[in-house]
py3Dmol code that shows the C-alpha trace and the ligand (Angstrom):
import py3Dmol

protein = """\
ATOM      1  CA  MET A   1      -0.634 245.186 130.034  1.00  0.00           C
ATOM      2  CA  ASP A   2       3.176 245.375 129.961  1.00  0.00           C
ATOM      3  CA  ASP A   3       3.438 244.956 133.701  1.00  0.00           C
ATOM      4  CA  LEU A   4       1.402 241.780 133.488  1.00  0.00           C
ATOM      5  CA  TYR A   5       4.132 240.101 131.433  1.00  0.00           C
ATOM      6  CA  THR A   6       6.586 240.972 134.207  1.00  0.00           C
ATOM      7  CA  LEU A   7       4.224 239.659 136.896  1.00  0.00           C
ATOM      8  CA  LEU A   8       3.720 236.510 134.944  1.00  0.00           C
ATOM      9  CA  GLU A   9       7.467 235.909 134.664  1.00  0.00           C
ATOM     10  CA  ARG A  10       7.913 236.388 138.413  1.00  0.00           C
ATOM     11  CA  ALA A  11       4.718 234.698 139.578  1.00  0.00           C
ATOM     12  CA  GLU A  12       5.235 231.867 142.062  1.00  0.00           C
ATOM     13  CA  SER A  13       2.169 231.357 144.212  1.00  0.00           C
ATOM     14  CA  ASN A  14      -1.494 230.612 143.519  1.00  0.00           C
ATOM     15  CA  SER A  15      -2.337 234.112 144.638  1.00  0.00           C
ATOM     16  CA  ASP A  16       0.179 235.646 142.200  1.00  0.00           C
ATOM     17  CA  TYR A  17      -1.544 233.744 139.385  1.00  0.00           C
ATOM     18  CA  ARG A  18      -4.982 234.600 140.698  1.00  0.00           C
ATOM     19  CA  TYR A  19      -4.096 238.325 140.533  1.00  0.00           C
ATOM     20  CA  ILE A  20      -2.982 237.941 136.921  1.00  0.00           C
ATOM     21  CA  LEU A  21      -6.206 236.137 136.002  1.00  0.00           C
ATOM     22  CA  GLU A  22      -8.207 238.794 137.835  1.00  0.00           C
ATOM     23  CA  ARG A  23      -6.576 241.530 135.713  1.00  0.00           C
ATOM     24  CA  LEU A  24      -7.232 239.503 132.571  1.00  0.00           C
ATOM     25  CA  ARG A  25     -10.824 238.736 133.354  1.00  0.00           C
ATOM     26  CA  TRP A  26     -11.736 242.348 134.023  1.00  0.00           C
ATOM     27  CA  PHE A  27      -9.244 244.151 131.854  1.00  0.00           C
ATOM     28  CA  ASP A  28     -11.989 246.421 130.497  1.00  0.00           C
ATOM     29  CA  GLY A  29     -13.863 246.758 133.821  1.00  0.00           C
ATOM     30  CA  PHE A  30     -15.844 244.675 136.217  1.00  0.00           C
ATOM     31  CA  LYS A  31     -19.190 243.245 135.217  1.00  0.00           C
ATOM     32  CA  CYS A  32     -21.292 241.300 137.645  1.00  0.00           C
ATOM     33  CA  PRO A  33     -22.188 237.851 136.107  1.00  0.00           C
ATOM     34  CA  ASN A  34     -25.503 237.956 137.894  1.00  0.00           C
ATOM     35  CA  CYS A  35     -26.870 241.495 137.283  1.00  0.00           C
ATOM     36  CA  ALA A  36     -24.285 243.003 134.930  1.00  0.00           C
ATOM     37  CA  TRP A  37     -23.594 245.880 137.398  1.00  0.00           C
ATOM     38  CA  ASP A  38     -20.156 247.450 136.980  1.00  0.00           C
ATOM     39  CA  LYS A  39     -19.502 248.683 140.555  1.00  0.00           C
ATOM     40  CA  TYR A  40     -18.009 246.417 143.232  1.00  0.00           C
ATOM     41  CA  TYR A  41     -16.373 246.321 146.608  1.00  0.00           C
ATOM     42  CA  PRO A  42     -13.017 244.584 146.739  1.00  0.00           C
ATOM     43  CA  VAL A  43     -13.002 241.785 149.259  1.00  0.00           C
ATOM     44  CA  SER A  44      -9.489 241.432 150.524  1.00  0.00           C
ATOM     45  CA  THR A  45      -9.332 237.672 150.693  1.00  0.00           C
ATOM     46  CA  ARG A  46      -8.868 235.406 147.638  1.00  0.00           C
ATOM     47  CA  GLY A  47      -9.233 238.226 145.121  1.00  0.00           C
ATOM     48  CA  LEU A  48     -12.999 238.347 145.478  1.00  0.00           C
ATOM     49  CA  ARG A  49     -15.154 241.232 144.263  1.00  0.00           C
ATOM     50  CA  GLN A  50     -18.568 241.864 145.672  1.00  0.00           C
ATOM     51  CA  CYS A  51     -21.224 243.388 143.415  1.00  0.00           C
ATOM     52  CA  LYS A  52     -22.530 246.696 144.798  1.00  0.00           C
ATOM     53  CA  GLN A  53     -26.010 246.033 143.459  1.00  0.00           C
ATOM     54  CA  CYS A  54     -26.806 242.359 144.138  1.00  0.00           C
ATOM     55  CA  GLY A  55     -24.063 241.463 146.612  1.00  0.00           C
ATOM     56  CA  LEU A  56     -22.762 238.476 144.700  1.00  0.00           C
ATOM     57  CA  GLN A  57     -19.171 237.636 145.463  1.00  0.00           C
ATOM     58  CA  VAL A  58     -17.219 236.804 142.333  1.00  0.00           C
ATOM     59  CA  SER A  59     -13.756 235.317 142.107  1.00  0.00           C
ATOM     60  CA  PRO A  60     -11.559 235.876 139.074  1.00  0.00           C
ATOM     61  CA  THR A  61     -12.282 232.311 137.950  1.00  0.00           C
ATOM     62  CA  SER A  62     -15.905 231.792 139.072  1.00  0.00           C
ATOM     63  CA  GLY A  63     -18.190 230.767 136.198  1.00  0.00           C
ATOM     64  CA  THR A  64     -15.221 230.428 133.784  1.00  0.00           C
ATOM     65  CA  VAL A  65     -13.364 227.380 132.510  1.00  0.00           C
ATOM     66  CA  LEU A  66     -11.232 227.535 135.675  1.00  0.00           C
ATOM     67  CA  HIS A  67     -14.290 227.487 137.975  1.00  0.00           C
ATOM     68  CA  LYS A  68     -13.391 226.014 141.365  1.00  0.00           C
ATOM     69  CA  VAL A  69      -9.822 225.300 140.308  1.00  0.00           C
ATOM     70  CA  ARG A  70      -7.677 225.581 143.426  1.00  0.00           C
ATOM     71  CA  ASN A  71      -4.224 224.878 142.021  1.00  0.00           C
ATOM     72  CA  LEU A  72      -4.010 227.854 139.667  1.00  0.00           C
ATOM     73  CA  ARG A  73      -0.202 227.628 139.565  1.00  0.00           C
ATOM     74  CA  SER A  74      -0.233 224.124 137.982  1.00  0.00           C
ATOM     75  CA  TRP A  75      -2.949 225.162 135.613  1.00  0.00           C
ATOM     76  CA  VAL A  76      -1.324 228.308 134.404  1.00  0.00           C
ATOM     77  CA  ARG A  77       2.030 226.568 134.023  1.00  0.00           C
ATOM     78  CA  ALA A  78       0.389 223.697 132.058  1.00  0.00           C
ATOM     79  CA  ILE A  79      -1.348 226.215 129.812  1.00  0.00           C
ATOM     80  CA  LEU A  80       1.910 228.000 129.145  1.00  0.00           C
ATOM     81  CA  PHE A  81       3.574 224.697 128.157  1.00  0.00           C
ATOM     82  CA  PHE A  82       1.605 225.019 124.955  1.00  0.00           C
ATOM     83  CA  LEU A  83       3.968 227.772 123.948  1.00  0.00           C
ATOM     84  CA  GLN A  84       6.925 225.416 124.010  1.00  0.00           C
ATOM     85  CA  LYS A  85       8.132 223.503 121.019  1.00  0.00           C
ATOM     86  CA  ASP A  86       7.543 219.973 122.142  1.00  0.00           C
ATOM     87  CA  GLU A  87       4.588 218.047 123.568  1.00  0.00           C
ATOM     88  CA  MET A  88       4.929 216.306 126.879  1.00  0.00           C
ATOM     89  CA  SER A  89       3.258 212.975 127.638  1.00  0.00           C
ATOM     90  CA  THR A  90       0.499 212.775 130.227  1.00  0.00           C
ATOM     91  CA  VAL A  91       2.795 210.705 132.437  1.00  0.00           C
ATOM     92  CA  SER A  92       5.442 213.478 132.422  1.00  0.00           C
ATOM     93  CA  ILE A  93       2.782 216.112 133.213  1.00  0.00           C
ATOM     94  CA  ALA A  94       1.486 214.002 136.078  1.00  0.00           C
ATOM     95  CA  LEU A  95       4.996 213.615 137.506  1.00  0.00           C
ATOM     96  CA  LEU A  96       5.863 217.268 137.047  1.00  0.00           C
ATOM     97  CA  PHE A  97       2.822 218.494 138.944  1.00  0.00           C
ATOM     98  CA  ASN A  98       2.647 215.581 141.372  1.00  0.00           C
ATOM     99  CA  ARG A  99      -0.886 214.784 140.242  1.00  0.00           C
ATOM    100  CA  SER A 100      -2.564 211.487 139.390  1.00  0.00           C
ATOM    101  CA  TYR A 101      -2.513 210.361 135.817  1.00  0.00           C
ATOM    102  CA  ALA A 102      -6.309 210.874 135.512  1.00  0.00           C
ATOM    103  CA  THR A 103      -6.113 214.416 136.868  1.00  0.00           C
ATOM    104  CA  ALA A 104      -3.298 215.327 134.480  1.00  0.00           C
ATOM    105  CA  TRP A 105      -5.149 213.714 131.608  1.00  0.00           C
ATOM    106  CA  PHE A 106      -8.296 215.763 132.192  1.00  0.00           C
ATOM    107  CA  MET A 107      -6.317 218.940 132.719  1.00  0.00           C
ATOM    108  CA  MET A 108      -4.400 218.627 129.508  1.00  0.00           C
ATOM    109  CA  HIS A 109      -7.515 217.679 127.507  1.00  0.00           C
ATOM    110  CA  LYS A 110      -9.443 220.644 128.917  1.00  0.00           C
ATOM    111  CA  ILE A 111      -6.565 222.947 127.927  1.00  0.00           C
ATOM    112  CA  ARG A 112      -6.430 221.438 124.427  1.00  0.00           C
ATOM    113  CA  PHE A 113     -10.180 221.788 124.023  1.00  0.00           C
ATOM    114  CA  VAL A 114     -10.361 225.397 125.221  1.00  0.00           C
ATOM    115  CA  LEU A 115      -7.358 226.588 123.260  1.00  0.00           C
ATOM    116  CA  GLY A 116      -8.491 224.695 120.174  1.00  0.00           C
ATOM    117  CA  GLN A 117     -11.995 226.185 120.309  1.00  0.00           C
ATOM    118  CA  SER A 118     -10.822 229.683 121.255  1.00  0.00           C
ATOM    119  CA  LEU A 119      -7.886 230.068 118.879  1.00  0.00           C
ATOM    120  CA  ASP A 120      -8.919 227.991 115.892  1.00  0.00           C
ATOM    121  CA  HIS A 121      -9.740 231.121 113.914  1.00  0.00           C
ATOM    122  CA  VAL A 122      -6.239 232.506 114.425  1.00  0.00           C
ATOM    123  CA  PHE A 123      -4.866 229.875 112.121  1.00  0.00           C
ATOM    124  CA  SER A 124      -7.813 229.500 109.781  1.00  0.00           C
ATOM    125  CA  THR A 125      -5.910 230.459 106.652  1.00  0.00           C
ATOM    126  CA  GLU A 126      -3.141 227.931 107.260  1.00  0.00           C
ATOM    127  CA  ARG A 127      -4.889 224.947 108.576  1.00  0.00           C
ATOM    128  CA  ARG A 128      -5.575 221.856 106.520  1.00  0.00           C
ATOM    129  CA  GLU A 129      -8.052 219.057 107.036  1.00  0.00           C
ATOM    130  CA  PHE A 130      -7.057 215.408 106.967  1.00  0.00           C
ATOM    131  CA  PRO A 131      -9.353 212.392 107.087  1.00  0.00           C
ATOM    132  CA  CYS A 132      -8.630 210.488 110.289  1.00  0.00           C
ATOM    133  CA  SER A 133      -8.125 207.403 108.118  1.00  0.00           C
ATOM    134  CA  THR A 134      -4.791 208.945 107.027  1.00  0.00           C
ATOM    135  CA  MET A 135      -3.701 208.915 110.664  1.00  0.00           C
ATOM    136  CA  ARG A 136      -4.311 205.245 111.389  1.00  0.00           C
ATOM    137  CA  ALA A 137      -0.683 204.582 112.261  1.00  0.00           C
ATOM    138  CA  ALA A 138      -0.928 206.758 115.327  1.00  0.00           C
ATOM    139  CA  LEU A 139      -4.511 206.165 116.458  1.00  0.00           C
ATOM    140  CA  PHE A 140      -5.991 203.491 118.668  1.00  0.00           C
ATOM    141  CA  LYS A 141      -9.642 202.863 119.441  1.00  0.00           C
ATOM    142  CA  ALA A 142     -11.378 204.637 122.312  1.00  0.00           C
ATOM    143  CA  SER A 143     -12.756 202.624 125.230  1.00  0.00           C
ATOM    144  CA  SER A 144     -15.392 200.040 124.531  1.00  0.00           C
ATOM    145  CA  GLY A 145     -17.999 202.131 126.375  1.00  0.00           C
ATOM    146  CA  ASP A 146     -17.812 204.718 123.637  1.00  0.00           C
ATOM    147  CA  VAL A 147     -21.173 205.004 121.883  1.00  0.00           C
ATOM    148  CA  HIS A 148     -19.665 206.588 118.782  1.00  0.00           C
ATOM    149  CA  MET A 149     -17.319 203.703 118.112  1.00  0.00           C
ATOM    150  CA  LYS A 150     -19.384 202.118 115.437  1.00  0.00           C
ATOM    151  CA  SER A 151     -19.297 205.203 113.218  1.00  0.00           C
ATOM    152  CA  ALA A 152     -15.648 205.723 114.029  1.00  0.00           C
ATOM    153  CA  ASN A 153     -14.796 202.189 112.899  1.00  0.00           C
ATOM    154  CA  MET A 154     -16.649 202.805 109.664  1.00  0.00           C
ATOM    155  CA  ALA A 155     -14.790 205.989 109.162  1.00  0.00           C
ATOM    156  CA  LEU A 156     -11.479 204.292 109.699  1.00  0.00           C
ATOM    157  CA  ALA A 157     -12.411 201.633 107.176  1.00  0.00           C
ATOM    158  CA  LYS A 158     -12.933 204.183 104.419  1.00  0.00           C
ATOM    159  CA  PRO A 159     -10.455 203.939 101.613  1.00  0.00           C
ATOM    160  CA  ASP A 160      -8.111 206.889 101.696  1.00  0.00           C
ATOM    161  CA  SER A 161      -5.861 206.299  98.738  1.00  0.00           C
ATOM    162  CA  ASP A 162      -7.599 208.866  96.548  1.00  0.00           C
ATOM    163  CA  TYR A 163      -7.150 211.528  99.181  1.00  0.00           C
ATOM    164  CA  ARG A 164      -3.552 210.672  99.843  1.00  0.00           C
ATOM    165  CA  ALA A 165      -2.875 210.996  96.129  1.00  0.00           C
ATOM    166  CA  GLY A 166      -3.999 214.609  96.407  1.00  0.00           C
ATOM    167  CA  PHE A 167      -1.475 215.563  99.074  1.00  0.00           C
ATOM    168  CA  ASP A 168       1.052 218.155  98.247  1.00  0.00           C
ATOM    169  CA  PHE A 169       4.512 217.941  99.853  1.00  0.00           C
ATOM    170  CA  GLU A 170       3.668 220.342 102.610  1.00  0.00           C
ATOM    171  CA  ASP A 171       0.572 218.419 103.569  1.00  0.00           C
ATOM    172  CA  PHE A 172       2.590 215.197 103.583  1.00  0.00           C
ATOM    173  CA  VAL A 173       5.281 216.716 105.872  1.00  0.00           C
ATOM    174  CA  ARG A 174       2.682 218.226 108.188  1.00  0.00           C
ATOM    175  CA  LEU A 175       0.820 214.931 108.586  1.00  0.00           C
ATOM    176  CA  GLN A 176       4.011 212.885 109.041  1.00  0.00           C
ATOM    177  CA  THR A 177       5.359 215.258 111.667  1.00  0.00           C
ATOM    178  CA  PHE A 178       2.076 215.059 113.575  1.00  0.00           C
ATOM    179  CA  LEU A 179       2.075 211.255 113.438  1.00  0.00           C
ATOM    180  CA  PHE A 180       5.714 210.983 114.526  1.00  0.00           C
ATOM    181  CA  SER A 181       4.899 213.236 117.455  1.00  0.00           C
ATOM    182  CA  MET A 182       1.838 211.291 118.439  1.00  0.00           C
ATOM    183  CA  LEU A 183       3.702 208.047 118.309  1.00  0.00           C
ATOM    184  CA  GLY A 184       6.873 209.313 119.852  1.00  0.00           C
ATOM    185  CA  VAL A 185       5.508 211.268 122.748  1.00  0.00           C
ATOM    186  CA  PHE A 186       2.186 209.570 123.455  1.00  0.00           C
ATOM    187  CA  GLN A 187       2.752 206.065 121.951  1.00  0.00           C
ATOM    188  CA  GLY A 188      -0.331 206.717 119.878  1.00  0.00           C
ATOM    189  CA  VAL A 189      -3.471 208.584 120.779  1.00  0.00           C
ATOM    190  CA  SER A 190      -7.139 207.640 120.733  1.00  0.00           C
ATOM    191  CA  ARG A 191      -9.246 208.360 117.663  1.00  0.00           C
ATOM    192  CA  LYS A 192     -11.831 209.896 119.961  1.00  0.00           C
ATOM    193  CA  TYR A 193      -9.551 212.698 121.085  1.00  0.00           C
ATOM    194  CA  SER A 194      -7.372 212.994 117.988  1.00  0.00           C
ATOM    195  CA  GLN A 195      -8.627 216.455 117.173  1.00  0.00           C
ATOM    196  CA  LEU A 196      -7.603 217.757 120.578  1.00  0.00           C
ATOM    197  CA  TYR A 197      -4.074 216.469 120.062  1.00  0.00           C
ATOM    198  CA  ALA A 198      -4.127 218.061 116.618  1.00  0.00           C
ATOM    199  CA  TYR A 199      -5.028 221.394 118.186  1.00  0.00           C
ATOM    200  CA  GLU A 200      -2.079 221.154 120.456  1.00  0.00           C
ATOM    201  CA  PHE A 201       0.242 220.279 117.641  1.00  0.00           C
ATOM    202  CA  SER A 202      -0.995 223.180 115.579  1.00  0.00           C
ATOM    203  CA  LEU A 203      -0.639 225.666 118.456  1.00  0.00           C
ATOM    204  CA  ARG A 204       2.923 224.596 119.045  1.00  0.00           C
ATOM    205  CA  ARG A 205       3.722 224.837 115.422  1.00  0.00           C
ATOM    206  CA  ASP A 206       2.415 228.422 115.291  1.00  0.00           C
ATOM    207  CA  ARG A 207       3.429 229.410 118.837  1.00  0.00           C
ATOM    208  CA  GLN A 208       5.291 232.518 117.634  1.00  0.00           C
ATOM    209  CA  LEU A 209       1.850 233.973 116.743  1.00  0.00           C
ATOM    210  CA  LEU A 210       0.675 233.688 120.337  1.00  0.00           C
ATOM    211  CA  ASP A 211       1.566 235.316 123.630  1.00  0.00           C
ATOM    212  CA  PRO A 212       1.061 233.961 127.121  1.00  0.00           C
ATOM    213  CA  LEU A 213      -1.576 236.475 128.156  1.00  0.00           C
ATOM    214  CA  ARG A 214      -3.681 235.667 125.107  1.00  0.00           C
ATOM    215  CA  LEU A 215      -3.572 232.008 126.053  1.00  0.00           C
ATOM    216  CA  LEU A 216      -4.513 232.689 129.667  1.00  0.00           C
ATOM    217  CA  GLY A 217      -7.241 235.035 128.558  1.00  0.00           C
ATOM    218  CA  CYS A 218      -9.072 232.090 126.977  1.00  0.00           C
ATOM    219  CA  PHE A 219      -9.490 230.560 130.458  1.00  0.00           C
ATOM    220  CA  VAL A 220     -11.139 233.456 132.255  1.00  0.00           C
ATOM    221  CA  ARG A 221     -14.025 233.443 129.766  1.00  0.00           C
ATOM    222  CA  GLY A 222     -16.447 230.795 128.729  1.00  0.00           C
ATOM    223  CA  SER A 223     -18.215 228.499 131.147  1.00  0.00           C
ATOM    224  CA  PRO A 224     -17.128 225.608 133.352  1.00  0.00           C
ATOM    225  CA  LEU A 225     -16.055 222.544 131.488  1.00  0.00           C
ATOM    226  CA  GLY A 226     -16.863 219.368 133.303  1.00  0.00           C
ATOM    227  CA  ARG A 227     -15.263 215.966 132.952  1.00  0.00           C
ATOM    228  CA  SER A 228     -18.548 214.554 131.602  1.00  0.00           C
ATOM    229  CA  GLN A 229     -18.460 216.968 128.714  1.00  0.00           C
ATOM    230  CA  LEU A 230     -14.961 215.882 127.834  1.00  0.00           C
ATOM    231  CA  LYS A 231     -16.010 212.228 128.090  1.00  0.00           C
ATOM    232  CA  GLN A 232     -18.778 212.910 125.530  1.00  0.00           C
ATOM    233  CA  TYR A 233     -16.424 214.664 123.143  1.00  0.00           C
ATOM    234  CA  PHE A 234     -15.648 212.907 119.884  1.00  0.00           C
ATOM    235  CA  ALA A 235     -13.320 214.176 117.152  1.00  0.00           C
ATOM    236  CA  PRO A 236     -14.843 214.748 113.689  1.00  0.00           C
ATOM    237  CA  TYR A 237     -13.860 212.592 110.732  1.00  0.00           C
ATOM    238  CA  MET A 238     -11.825 215.378 109.178  1.00  0.00           C
ATOM    239  CA  ILE A 239      -9.082 216.446 111.500  1.00  0.00           C
ATOM    240  CA  ARG A 240      -7.858 220.068 111.354  1.00  0.00           C
ATOM    241  CA  LEU A 241      -4.163 220.250 111.535  1.00  0.00           C
TER     242      LEU A 241
END
"""
ligand_1 = """\
1
ZN
Zn -24.598 241.869 140.690
"""
view = py3Dmol.view(width=600, height=400)
view.addModel(protein, "pdb")
view.setStyle({"model": 0}, {"cartoon": {"style": "trace"}})
view.addModel(ligand_1, "xyz")
view.setStyle({"model": 1}, {"stick": {}})
view.zoomTo()
view.show()
């Protein structure tokens, strides 16, 4: 795998990144997603592999989270941002990659979601859970079309003084740092997606435990993640941080 780190450092084009994702996806050998056959013909264009048994042509990203993603360069670079110390606002990401705000917003939320779900266990011994009511200062309500809003409002109305009294100093600092970050970088975040921002915050805090190939590996597994799935997402009452 050592040479992959070098390739990643030098990668510039979409095809460079596609080659790296290809190596990550089949690091222990090819397996056809249709018939599970392990022999293939390489197809020279676009990094495709054709199954020798059923003839299916598979790209390094087909059927994964990055299914049909064309701009792999932006995606990989956005994923690797999660190894840096500080968050970037959606506006900054949109400007950086010359994408619309909506595209950048979905891209970053998909990345937060996938990394949060895939790597949550890495930090399981160190994570704490905070009621979202302790985060009110940095949360705003989701859009009015949100069917979960009623329960969320009830959750926000719960008294939290008892819980807050149980904080130790480390909890207090962790929560305050998260809130400062959400207010400073994002000018507040929606209650609906608060857990996704918390995933990002936790990843950055523990970024020394992660390496870039491990992060990218999370995106050549799983299944395609559509915008509608993200729209239906709603953070739980207890936020892992
Ligand atoms: Zn096959």
